[in-house]
ROFI-286051 format. One record per residue (C-alpha): residue number from 1; residue in one letter; chain; x, y negated, z negated. Coordinates in steps of 0.2 Angstrom, whole numbers, padded with zeros to 4 digits. Each point is the difference from the previous one (the first is absolute). Layout:
BEGIN
{r NUM "a" "A" {X Y Z}}
...
***
This chain:
BEGIN
{r 1 "x" "A" {0176 0101 -0102}}
{r 2 "x" "A" {-0011 0012 -0013}}
{r 3 "x" "A" {-0010 0016 0006}}
{r 4 "x" "A" {0008 0002 0016}}
{r 5 "x" "A" {0003 0017 0010}}
{r 6 "x" "A" {0005 0003 0015}}
{r 7 "x" "A" {-0011 0007 0019}}
{r 8 "x" "A" {0006 0007 0013}}
{r 9 "x" "A" {-0007 0002 0017}}
{r 10 "x" "A" {0000 0017 0000}}
{r 11 "x" "A" {-0014 0000 -0014}}
{r 12 "x" "A" {-0011 -0008 0011}}
{r 13 "x" "A" {-0009 0014 0009}}
{r 14 "x" "A" {-0020 -0003 -0004}}
{r 15 "x" "A" {-0009 0003 0016}}
{r 16 "x" "A" {-0016 -0007 0005}}
{r 17 "x" "A" {-0016 0011 0001}}
{r 18 "x" "A" {-0008 -0011 0013}}
{r 19 "x" "A" {0004 -0010 0014}}
{r 20 "x" "A" {-0009 -0019 0004}}
{r 21 "x" "A" {-0010 0000 0014}}
{r 22 "x" "A" {0000 -0011 0014}}
{r 23 "x" "A" {-0009 -0014 0007}}
{r 24 "x" "A" {0000 0009 0016}}
{r 25 "x" "A" {-0007 0018 -0008}}
{r 26 "x" "A" {-0016 -0011 -0007}}
{r 27 "x" "A" {-0016 0004 0009}}
{r 28 "x" "A" {-0013 -0015 0004}}
{r 29 "x" "A" {-0007 -0005 -0016}}
{r 30 "x" "A" {-0018 0004 -0003}}
{r 31 "x" "A" {-0012 -0012 -0010}}
{r 32 "x" "A" {-0010 0006 -0012}}
{r 33 "x" "A" {-0017 0004 0005}}
{r 34 "x" "A" {-0014 -0005 -0010}}
{r 35 "x" "A" {-0018 -0010 -0005}}
{r 36 "x" "A" {0008 -0015 0001}}
{r 37 "x" "A" {0010 0001 0016}}
{r 38 "x" "A" {-0006 -0017 0008}}
{r 39 "x" "A" {0001 -0009 -0015}}
{r 40 "x" "A" {0019 0004 -0001}}
{r 41 "x" "A" {0002 -0003 0018}}
{r 42 "x" "A" {-0009 -0018 -0002}}
{r 43 "x" "A" {0012 -0005 -0015}}
{r 44 "x" "A" {0015 0006 0006}}
{r 45 "x" "A" {-0002 -0010 0017}}
{r 46 "x" "A" {-0005 -0017 -0011}}
{r 47 "x" "A" {0015 0004 -0010}}
{r 48 "x" "A" {0010 -0006 0015}}
{r 49 "x" "A" {-0007 -0015 0001}}
{r 50 "x" "A" {0001 -0003 -0018}}
{r 51 "x" "A" {0018 0006 -0004}}
{r 52 "x" "A" {-0007 0012 -0011}}
{r 53 "x" "A" {-0008 -0010 -0012}}
{r 54 "x" "A" {-0020 0004 -0004}}
{r 55 "x" "A" {-0012 -0013 0005}}
{r 56 "x" "A" {-0013 0008 -0012}}
{r 57 "x" "A" {0011 -0002 -0013}}
{r 58 "x" "A" {0007 -0020 0004}}
{r 59 "x" "A" {-0020 -0004 0002}}
{r 60 "x" "A" {-0006 0010 -0016}}
{r 61 "x" "A" {0014 -0011 -0010}}
{r 62 "x" "A" {-0004 -0017 0009}}
{r 63 "x" "A" {-0020 0005 -0002}}
{r 64 "x" "A" {0003 0004 -0019}}
{r 65 "x" "A" {0009 -0017 -0003}}
{r 66 "x" "A" {-0009 -0011 0009}}
{r 67 "x" "A" {-0018 0006 -0005}}
{r 68 "x" "A" {0006 -0003 -0018}}
{r 69 "x" "A" {0007 -0017 0004}}
{r 70 "x" "A" {-0015 -0005 0006}}
{r 71 "x" "A" {-0009 0005 -0016}}
{r 72 "x" "A" {0013 -0010 -0010}}
{r 73 "x" "A" {-0002 -0019 0001}}
{r 74 "x" "A" {0012 -0005 -0015}}
{r 75 "x" "A" {0014 0010 0010}}
{r 76 "x" "A" {-0005 -0009 0017}}
{r 77 "x" "A" {-0001 -0017 -0010}}
{r 78 "x" "A" {0017 0003 -0005}}
{r 79 "x" "A" {0007 0004 0014}}
{r 80 "x" "A" {-0009 -0017 0008}}
{r 81 "x" "A" {0010 -0009 -0013}}
{r 82 "x" "A" {0018 0008 0001}}
{r 83 "x" "A" {-0002 -0002 0019}}
{r 84 "x" "A" {-0005 -0018 -0002}}
{r 85 "x" "A" {0013 -0001 -0013}}
{r 86 "x" "A" {0015 0008 0015}}
{r 87 "x" "A" {-0008 -0011 0011}}
{r 88 "x" "A" {0004 -0016 -0010}}
{r 89 "x" "A" {0017 0007 -0006}}
{r 90 "x" "A" {0007 0004 0020}}
{r 91 "x" "A" {-0008 -0018 0007}}
{r 92 "x" "A" {0009 -0010 -0014}}
{r 93 "x" "A" {0018 0012 0002}}
{r 94 "x" "A" {-0002 -0004 0018}}
{r 95 "x" "A" {0000 -0017 -0003}}
{r 96 "x" "A" {0013 -0005 -0010}}
{r 97 "x" "A" {0011 0013 0007}}
{r 98 "x" "A" {0000 -0011 0017}}
{r 99 "x" "A" {0010 -0013 -0010}}
{r 100 "x" "A" {0009 0011 -0013}}
{r 101 "x" "A" {0012 0015 0006}}
{r 102 "x" "A" {0003 0007 -0018}}
{r 103 "x" "A" {-0018 0000 -0005}}
{r 104 "x" "A" {-0004 0015 -0010}}
{r 105 "x" "A" {-0008 0014 0003}}
{r 106 "x" "A" {-0020 0002 -0003}}
{r 107 "x" "A" {0003 0019 -0001}}
{r 108 "x" "A" {0015 0012 0000}}
{r 109 "x" "A" {-0003 0016 0014}}
{r 110 "x" "A" {0006 0016 -0011}}
{r 111 "x" "A" {0016 0006 0000}}
{r 112 "x" "A" {-0005 0016 0012}}
{r 113 "x" "A" {-0006 -0013 0013}}
{r 114 "x" "A" {0014 -0003 0011}}
{r 115 "x" "A" {-0008 -0008 0014}}
{r 116 "x" "A" {0005 -0019 -0005}}
{r 117 "x" "A" {0017 -0001 -0006}}
{r 118 "x" "A" {0008 -0009 0012}}
{r 119 "x" "A" {0005 -0017 -0002}}
{r 120 "x" "A" {-0011 -0005 0015}}
{r 121 "x" "A" {-0015 0002 -0012}}
{r 122 "x" "A" {0003 -0014 -0012}}
{r 123 "x" "A" {0000 -0013 0011}}
{r 124 "x" "A" {-0018 -0009 0009}}
{r 125 "x" "A" {-0011 0008 0006}}
{r 126 "x" "A" {0005 0017 -0002}}
{r 127 "x" "A" {0000 -0002 -0018}}
{r 128 "x" "A" {-0019 -0006 -0001}}
{r 129 "x" "A" {-0003 0015 0013}}
{r 130 "x" "A" {0010 0013 -0010}}
{r 131 "x" "A" {-0011 -0008 -0017}}
{r 132 "x" "A" {-0016 -0003 0008}}
{r 133 "x" "A" {0001 0022 0004}}
{r 134 "x" "A" {0006 0002 -0019}}
{r 135 "x" "A" {-0013 -0007 -0007}}
{r 136 "x" "A" {-0014 0007 0013}}
{r 137 "x" "A" {0009 0018 -0005}}
{r 138 "x" "A" {-0003 -0003 -0018}}
{r 139 "x" "A" {-0017 -0003 0001}}
{r 140 "x" "A" {-0002 0015 0011}}
{r 141 "x" "A" {0006 0011 -0014}}
{r 142 "x" "A" {-0012 -0009 -0014}}
{r 143 "x" "A" {-0013 0003 0012}}
{r 144 "x" "A" {0003 0019 0002}}
{r 145 "x" "A" {0002 0001 -0019}}
{r 146 "x" "A" {-0010 0000 -0015}}
{r 147 "x" "A" {-0015 0002 0008}}
{r 148 "x" "A" {-0013 0009 -0011}}
{r 149 "x" "A" {-0008 0016 0004}}
{r 150 "x" "A" {0012 0006 0014}}
{r 151 "x" "A" {0011 0017 -0002}}
{r 152 "x" "A" {0019 -0004 -0002}}
{r 153 "x" "A" {0004 0009 0014}}
{r 154 "x" "A" {-0012 -0010 0014}}
{r 155 "x" "A" {0007 -0016 -0009}}
{r 156 "x" "A" {0018 0008 0004}}
{r 157 "x" "A" {-0004 0003 0017}}
{r 158 "x" "A" {-0010 -0014 0004}}
{r 159 "x" "A" {0016 -0011 -0007}}
{r 160 "x" "A" {0013 0008 0010}}
{r 161 "x" "A" {-0011 -0002 0015}}
{r 162 "x" "A" {-0001 -0018 -0002}}
{r 163 "x" "A" {0018 -0001 -0002}}
{r 164 "x" "A" {0002 0009 0016}}
{r 165 "x" "A" {-0013 -0012 0009}}
{r 166 "x" "A" {0008 -0016 -0007}}
{r 167 "x" "A" {0019 0007 0004}}
{r 168 "x" "A" {-0005 0001 0019}}
{r 169 "x" "A" {-0002 -0021 0000}}
{r 170 "x" "A" {0015 -0005 -0012}}
{r 171 "x" "A" {0007 -0014 0005}}
{r 172 "x" "A" {0018 0012 0002}}
{r 173 "x" "A" {-0009 0009 0014}}
{r 174 "x" "A" {-0004 -0016 0008}}
{r 175 "x" "A" {0013 -0008 0014}}
{r 176 "x" "A" {-0007 -0017 -0002}}
{r 177 "x" "A" {0001 0000 -0018}}
{r 178 "x" "A" {0016 0009 -0004}}
{r 179 "x" "A" {0016 -0010 -0001}}
{r 180 "x" "A" {0011 0014 0001}}
{r 181 "x" "A" {-0009 0004 0017}}
{r 182 "x" "A" {-0002 -0017 0005}}
{r 183 "x" "A" {0023 -0002 -0003}}
{r 184 "x" "A" {0001 0019 0006}}
{r 185 "x" "A" {-0010 -0007 0017}}
{r 186 "x" "A" {0008 -0019 0001}}
{r 187 "x" "A" {0018 0010 0001}}
{r 188 "x" "A" {-0004 0012 0013}}
{r 189 "x" "A" {-0010 -0010 0011}}
{r 190 "x" "A" {-0017 0011 -0001}}
{r 191 "x" "A" {0014 0015 0004}}
{r 192 "x" "A" {-0007 0009 -0016}}
{r 193 "x" "A" {-0017 0001 0007}}
{r 194 "x" "A" {0006 0009 0016}}
{r 195 "x" "A" {0010 0012 -0012}}
{r 196 "x" "A" {-0013 0002 -0011}}
{r 197 "x" "A" {-0010 0007 0012}}
{r 198 "x" "A" {0013 0011 0010}}
{r 199 "x" "A" {0001 0008 -0017}}
{r 200 "x" "A" {-0019 0003 -0005}}
{r 201 "x" "A" {0002 0010 0019}}
{r 202 "x" "A" {0012 0010 -0005}}
{r 203 "x" "A" {-0007 0005 -0017}}
{r 204 "x" "A" {-0016 0000 0010}}
{r 205 "x" "A" {0008 0013 0011}}
{r 206 "x" "A" {0007 0011 -0012}}
{r 207 "x" "A" {-0014 0005 -0011}}
{r 208 "x" "A" {-0011 0003 0016}}
{r 209 "x" "A" {0014 0011 0004}}
{r 210 "x" "A" {0003 0008 -0021}}
{r 211 "x" "A" {0018 -0007 0002}}
{r 212 "x" "A" {0010 -0006 -0016}}
{r 213 "x" "A" {-0002 -0019 0000}}
{r 214 "x" "A" {0014 -0011 0007}}
{r 215 "x" "A" {0017 0000 -0009}}
{r 216 "x" "A" {-0002 0019 -0007}}
{r 217 "x" "A" {0009 0007 0014}}
{r 218 "x" "A" {0015 -0007 -0008}}
{r 219 "x" "A" {-0001 0014 -0015}}
{r 220 "x" "A" {0001 0018 0006}}
{r 221 "x" "A" {-0001 0012 -0015}}
{r 222 "x" "A" {0017 0011 -0004}}
{r 223 "x" "A" {0010 -0016 0008}}
{r 224 "x" "A" {-0002 -0014 -0011}}
{r 225 "x" "A" {-0017 0004 -0010}}
{r 226 "x" "A" {-0003 0017 -0009}}
{r 227 "x" "A" {0018 0003 0005}}
{r 228 "x" "A" {0006 0009 -0017}}
{r 229 "x" "A" {0006 0017 0006}}
{r 230 "x" "A" {-0012 0013 -0004}}
{r 231 "x" "A" {-0009 0017 0008}}
{r 232 "x" "A" {-0015 0007 -0001}}
{r 233 "x" "A" {0000 0017 -0011}}
{r 234 "x" "A" {-0018 0005 -0002}}
{r 235 "x" "A" {-0015 -0005 0012}}
{r 236 "x" "A" {-0021 0004 0000}}
{r 237 "x" "A" {-0016 -0006 0006}}
{r 238 "x" "A" {0002 -0014 -0010}}
{r 239 "x" "A" {0017 -0004 -0003}}
{r 240 "x" "A" {0017 0001 0004}}
{r 241 "x" "A" {0013 -0002 -0016}}
{r 242 "x" "A" {0016 -0008 0003}}
{r 243 "x" "A" {0015 0002 -0010}}
{r 244 "x" "A" {0015 -0012 -0003}}
{r 245 "x" "A" {0015 0006 -0005}}
{r 246 "x" "A" {0011 -0009 -0012}}
{r 247 "x" "A" {0015 -0008 0004}}
{r 248 "x" "A" {0009 0004 -0017}}
{r 249 "x" "A" {0012 0013 -0005}}
{r 250 "x" "A" {-0014 0006 -0012}}
{r 251 "x" "A" {-0018 -0003 -0002}}
{r 252 "x" "A" {-0012 -0001 -0013}}
{r 253 "x" "A" {-0009 0017 -0005}}
{r 254 "x" "A" {-0017 -0004 0004}}
{r 255 "x" "A" {-0005 -0007 0016}}
{r 256 "x" "A" {-0010 -0014 0006}}
{r 257 "x" "A" {-0017 0004 0008}}
{r 258 "x" "A" {-0007 -0018 0008}}
{r 259 "x" "A" {-0019 0000 0003}}
{r 260 "x" "A" {-0006 -0015 0012}}
{r 261 "x" "A" {-0016 -0003 0005}}
{r 262 "x" "A" {-0009 0009 0014}}
{r 263 "x" "A" {-0006 -0017 0008}}
{r 264 "x" "A" {0018 -0005 0004}}
{r 265 "x" "A" {0017 0006 0006}}
{r 266 "x" "A" {0012 0008 -0008}}
{r 267 "x" "A" {0014 -0012 0001}}
{r 268 "x" "A" {-0006 -0013 -0010}}
{r 269 "x" "A" {0011 0005 -0016}}
{r 270 "x" "A" {0014 0002 0017}}
{r 271 "x" "A" {-0001 -0016 0009}}
{r 272 "x" "A" {0015 -0007 0005}}
{r 273 "x" "A" {0019 0004 -0007}}
{r 274 "x" "A" {0001 -0014 -0014}}
{r 275 "x" "A" {-0022 0002 -0002}}
{r 276 "x" "A" {0003 0020 -0003}}
{r 277 "x" "A" {-0005 0006 -0017}}
{r 278 "x" "A" {0003 0018 0007}}
{r 279 "x" "A" {0018 -0007 0006}}
{r 280 "x" "A" {0003 -0006 -0020}}
{r 281 "x" "A" {-0006 0016 -0007}}
{r 282 "x" "A" {0013 0011 0011}}
{r 283 "x" "A" {0012 -0011 -0004}}
{r 284 "x" "A" {-0002 0000 -0017}}
{r 285 "x" "A" {0001 0022 -0001}}
{r 286 "x" "A" {-0021 0003 0001}}
{r 287 "x" "A" {-0005 0014 0013}}
{r 288 "x" "A" {-0016 -0009 0005}}
{r 289 "x" "A" {-0014 0010 0010}}
{r 290 "x" "A" {-0013 -0012 0011}}
{r 291 "x" "A" {-0017 0004 0005}}
{r 292 "x" "A" {-0004 -0005 0019}}
{r 293 "x" "A" {-0019 0001 0000}}
{r 294 "x" "A" {-0007 0004 0020}}
{r 295 "x" "A" {-0011 -0012 0007}}
{r 296 "x" "A" {-0017 0008 0003}}
{r 297 "x" "A" {-0009 0002 0015}}
{r 298 "x" "A" {-0019 0001 0003}}
{r 299 "x" "A" {0003 0021 -0001}}
{r 300 "x" "A" {0006 -0004 -0019}}
{r 301 "x" "A" {-0015 -0008 -0004}}
{r 302 "x" "A" {-0004 0015 -0012}}
{r 303 "x" "A" {0015 -0003 -0012}}
{r 304 "x" "A" {-0005 -0007 -0017}}
{r 305 "x" "A" {0008 -0006 -0017}}
{r 306 "x" "A" {0003 0018 -0005}}
{r 307 "x" "A" {0009 0002 0015}}
{r 308 "x" "A" {0011 -0014 -0004}}
{r 309 "x" "A" {0004 0006 -0019}}
{r 310 "x" "A" {0002 0017 0004}}
{r 311 "x" "A" {0006 0005 0019}}
{r 312 "x" "A" {0010 -0016 -0002}}
{r 313 "x" "A" {0007 -0006 -0018}}
{r 314 "x" "A" {-0002 0017 -0007}}
{r 315 "x" "A" {0010 0010 0014}}
{r 316 "x" "A" {0013 -0014 0002}}
{r 317 "x" "A" {0003 0001 -0020}}
{r 318 "x" "A" {0001 0021 0004}}
{r 319 "x" "A" {0012 -0003 0012}}
{r 320 "x" "A" {0011 -0011 -0007}}
{r 321 "x" "A" {0001 0013 -0016}}
{r 322 "x" "A" {0005 0013 0010}}
{r 323 "x" "A" {0012 -0010 0009}}
{r 324 "x" "A" {0008 -0006 -0014}}
{r 325 "x" "A" {-0002 0014 -0010}}
{r 326 "x" "A" {-0005 -0011 -0014}}
{r 327 "x" "A" {-0016 0002 -0012}}
{r 328 "x" "A" {-0002 -0019 -0003}}
{r 329 "x" "A" {-0001 -0015 0015}}
{r 330 "x" "A" {-0001 -0020 -0003}}
{r 331 "x" "A" {-0014 -0006 0009}}
{r 332 "x" "A" {-0003 -0016 0007}}
{r 333 "x" "A" {-0016 -0007 0007}}
{r 334 "x" "A" {-0004 -0015 0013}}
{r 335 "x" "A" {-0017 -0008 0002}}
{r 336 "x" "A" {-0012 0012 0002}}
{r 337 "x" "A" {0014 0014 -0002}}
{r 338 "x" "A" {0002 -0004 -0018}}
{r 339 "x" "A" {-0019 0001 -0001}}
{r 340 "x" "A" {0001 0017 0006}}
{r 341 "x" "A" {0016 0004 -0010}}
{r 342 "x" "A" {-0010 -0007 -0016}}
{r 343 "x" "A" {-0014 0014 0003}}
{r 344 "x" "A" {0011 0015 0002}}
{r 345 "x" "A" {0010 -0008 -0016}}
{r 346 "x" "A" {-0016 0001 -0010}}
{r 347 "x" "A" {-0004 0017 0008}}
{r 348 "x" "A" {0017 0007 -0005}}
{r 349 "x" "A" {-0001 -0008 -0018}}
{r 350 "x" "A" {-0016 0008 -0003}}
{r 351 "x" "A" {0005 0018 0007}}
{r 352 "x" "A" {0017 0000 -0009}}
{r 353 "x" "A" {0009 -0001 0015}}
{r 354 "x" "A" {0018 -0010 -0002}}
{r 355 "x" "A" {0005 0000 0015}}
{r 356 "x" "A" {0002 -0020 -0001}}
{r 357 "x" "A" {0013 -0005 -0009}}
{r 358 "x" "A" {-0005 -0018 0003}}
{r 359 "x" "A" {-0010 -0010 0010}}
{r 360 "x" "A" {0003 -0020 0007}}
{r 361 "x" "A" {-0016 -0011 0009}}
{r 362 "x" "A" {0006 -0011 0011}}
{r 363 "x" "A" {-0015 -0013 0005}}
{r 364 "x" "A" {-0013 0013 -0005}}
{r 365 "x" "A" {-0016 0002 -0007}}
{r 366 "x" "A" {-0008 0011 -0010}}
{r 367 "x" "A" {-0015 -0012 -0009}}
{r 368 "x" "A" {-0011 -0006 0013}}
{r 369 "x" "A" {-0014 -0007 -0012}}
{r 370 "x" "A" {0006 -0015 0005}}
{r 371 "x" "A" {0010 0000 0018}}
{r 372 "x" "A" {-0002 -0016 0006}}
{r 373 "x" "A" {-0006 -0009 0015}}
{r 374 "x" "A" {0000 0018 0010}}
{r 375 "x" "A" {-0013 0002 -0008}}
{r 376 "x" "A" {-0011 -0010 0011}}
{r 377 "x" "A" {0000 0015 0012}}
{r 378 "x" "A" {-0005 0013 -0012}}
{r 379 "x" "A" {-0018 -0001 -0001}}
{r 380 "x" "A" {-0014 0011 0004}}
{r 381 "x" "A" {-0003 -0009 0017}}
{r 382 "x" "A" {0018 -0001 0003}}
{r 383 "x" "A" {0004 0017 -0002}}
{r 384 "x" "A" {-0015 0007 0010}}
{r 385 "x" "A" {0007 -0013 0014}}
{r 386 "x" "A" {0016 0009 0001}}
{r 387 "x" "A" {-0005 0017 -0001}}
{r 388 "x" "A" {-0010 -0002 0013}}
{r 389 "x" "A" {0016 -0010 0012}}
{r 390 "x" "A" {0011 0016 -0009}}
{r 391 "x" "A" {-0014 0013 0009}}
{r 392 "x" "A" {0003 -0009 0016}}
{r 393 "x" "A" {0019 0003 0001}}
{r 394 "x" "A" {0003 0014 -0014}}
{r 395 "x" "A" {0013 -0012 -0009}}
{r 396 "x" "A" {0000 -0020 -0005}}
{r 397 "x" "A" {0011 -0009 0011}}
{r 398 "x" "A" {0015 -0008 -0006}}
{r 399 "x" "A" {-0006 -0016 0009}}
{r 400 "x" "A" {-0017 -0001 -0013}}
{r 401 "x" "A" {0013 0005 -0016}}
{r 402 "x" "A" {0011 -0014 0006}}
{r 403 "x" "A" {-0014 -0012 0005}}
{r 404 "x" "A" {-0008 0002 -0018}}
{r 405 "x" "A" {0016 -0004 -0010}}
{r 406 "x" "A" {0005 -0015 0013}}
{r 407 "x" "A" {-0017 -0008 -0005}}
{r 408 "x" "A" {0006 0000 -0018}}
{r 409 "x" "A" {0014 -0012 0003}}
{r 410 "x" "A" {-0006 -0008 0015}}
{r 411 "x" "A" {0009 -0015 -0001}}
{r 412 "x" "A" {0019 0009 -0001}}
{r 413 "x" "A" {-0005 0014 0011}}
{r 414 "x" "A" {-0013 -0006 0015}}
{r 415 "x" "A" {-0001 -0021 0000}}
{r 416 "x" "A" {0019 -0006 -0004}}
{r 417 "x" "A" {0005 0017 0015}}
{r 418 "x" "A" {-0012 -0011 0012}}
{r 419 "x" "A" {0004 -0015 -0003}}
{r 420 "x" "A" {0019 0004 0001}}
{r 421 "x" "A" {-0001 0011 0017}}
{r 422 "x" "A" {-0015 -0007 0006}}
{r 423 "x" "A" {0001 -0017 0000}}
{r 424 "x" "A" {0015 -0004 -0004}}
{r 425 "x" "A" {0010 0013 0010}}
{r 426 "x" "A" {0011 0007 -0012}}
{r 427 "x" "A" {0003 0019 -0002}}
{r 428 "x" "A" {0002 0002 -0020}}
{r 429 "x" "A" {0017 0012 -0003}}
{r 430 "x" "A" {-0002 0018 0001}}
{r 431 "x" "A" {0006 0008 -0017}}
{r 432 "x" "A" {-0001 0021 -0005}}
{r 433 "x" "A" {-0015 -0002 -0012}}
{r 434 "x" "A" {-0008 -0009 0016}}
{r 435 "x" "A" {0006 0015 0010}}
{r 436 "x" "A" {-0007 0014 -0011}}
{r 437 "x" "A" {-0017 -0008 -0003}}
{r 438 "x" "A" {-0002 -0002 0019}}
{r 439 "x" "A" {0002 0020 0000}}
{r 440 "x" "A" {-0015 0005 -0009}}
{r 441 "x" "A" {-0010 0014 -0001}}
{r 442 "x" "A" {-0020 0007 -0001}}
{r 443 "x" "A" {-0011 0010 -0015}}
{r 444 "x" "A" {-0009 0015 0002}}
{r 445 "x" "A" {-0019 -0003 0000}}
{r 446 "x" "A" {-0001 0012 -0012}}
{r 447 "x" "A" {0014 -0008 -0010}}
{r 448 "x" "A" {-0007 -0018 -0002}}
{r 449 "x" "A" {-0017 0006 -0004}}
{r 450 "x" "A" {0008 0008 -0016}}
{r 451 "x" "A" {0009 -0016 -0002}}
***
């Protein structure tokens, strides 16, 4: 093993200058008062009904698309012709499929669409329902793309919204025409609907009481998840720094500092023992430090990006260097933690600071020019709307962030779960990543405005 040195426990003598405030020490949050207080209150209350989505942003996108389509007779004629052709296609397919079991599909679902993968959808009449839905979905894509004059962002919003609405009426969500649900109902004599109702009642009760989803109680932090042995060696108002001591006789001279995203719990890289990067590293002779971000409350509303950068990552870096007596560390950033690490590494390079020997980015984005569908939620109207939601609470609630990500993959994260839990009456198996995902965090008002 190259570049190794022994680190004695007596060398760990770094004293934290401050302590983290407990939630009980927080005074009552006071809304910042300004001339737009009435607007803030109105938007925050409407957001409860819209799931944090700005109805104005959707209306603007919809009107932009509709108005330009209205004055595009050639585009409308193309759509009418396409709809007629698809209607004829599905009509012919339905007739032939009734007498030919192995008839070729008119349209193949995208590889990412797993709703119609079971063998039941290959049989008549279910294959007709599937093909008809996919053809209409294709037509809707044509209708919400290539409309001249509409802004690219508005087209993306309209297309995304249309897909969300169409998914509601997908044949896979209908218990009367879904072959898998019908087979389950036949096999269980309808008891699946009773079990599904009980699951729904249980989930509704848990949500109202702000309790974790069903099955998550099987995972306990420190026992069967996040159970790599470590200790808190530094603490301030924003972070706790956890040190994991190597299990080998000799360790690498430079430690590893891991920065997870500030919107997630630290143990994403220390799940169950067989899914733990931290455990793997300490067993290979690395001294590992992990930042655990404070889950902000209303009184942390004024914490911003510079705090996360300097009070968070910056102070953690100082602590690691002081504890290990090493001038350089290997830094690793996960998700937004990698974005934060990239910012600090760039500043260090500019200033000639050589504290980082290497940096490693995991699922981290540093170029947001084309950030994907998440940009649907970041136009001026939506951002202003979210600011009013945060103004009311002092932070962006974890449910708002989770809801946005679920909508991006609604088939997998919303509808498939509803079908399994509430119609088929089964509970999906719970594993460590789901337990971590349910243990979400919030984001301060000022921080989210910066980002």
